[in-house]
N, C-alpha and C positions, 0 to 999 in steps of 0.2 A: 660727609655732610653731618652736621651736628644733629643731635636728637630733636631739639626744638624745631629746627628748620625742616627736618625730615617729617615731623608730625604736621607742620603747617603746609608744606608743599604736598605731602601725601594726602592730606585732607582736601586740598584744592583739586588735585588730580583725581581723587576718588569721587568728589562731588561732580566734576565735569563728566567723568565716565558715567555716573548715575544719571545725569541729565541726558546725555547722548543715547545711552542704552535704555532709557525710560524704565529704570528700576527704582525701587523704594528701599534704600538701605539704611539710612540713618547716619549720623555724624561719626560714631565710633567705627562702623564698618567701612565708611568712606575713607577714613584715615588708614585703616588696615589695608583696604584694597589698593590705595595709592602707593603705599610703601611696599607691600608684597608684590604688586604689579610691576613696580620699577625693578625690584630685585629679580623677579621672574623673567622679565624681558631682557634685562642685562645678562642673565645667565644664558638665555637662548641666543642672544647676539654674540656672546662669547664663544659658544659652541660653533656658530657660523663664521667665526673669525673676526667679528667686529671688535673694536677696542672698547674699553670701559668709558661710557659717555660722560659720567659726572665725577671723574676722579679729581679730588682736591677742592671741589667747589663748596662754599658754605650755602649759597643759594644759586641754583642753576635752572635756567629755563629748559635746558635739556633734560634735567631730572623731572621736571613737570611734564614734559612731552612723553618721556619714557614711562613715567608713572601712569599717565592717562591712557596710553596705548596698552600697557600691561594690565591695568584695571579693566579696560574694555574686554580684553582677551579672557581675563578671569571670570567676568560676568557671563560672557558667552559660553565658556566651558562649564560653569556652574549650571547654567540653564540647560545645556546639552545633557548633562549628567542627570539632573533632577527632572527634566522633562516638563517644567512649568515656568511661568514667568516669575521673576524675583523682583 
């Protein structure tokens, strides 16, 4: 995925995760959460034997879903470590 597409899709995925998890992150952190969440979840799926979900796509609905789920997991883990609402 190209950098511009990763930023846009990552931002959307992070924003969706922010809405579902009821957190207040901001635009920059939404983008970071979406991108890192997708990488994180792809890594976990790779360990479990799943294939790379967004190989070769410039814009992928799968990347959005993986980024969203990964960002939700990261928000959950951050809350568990910090012990407060973010």
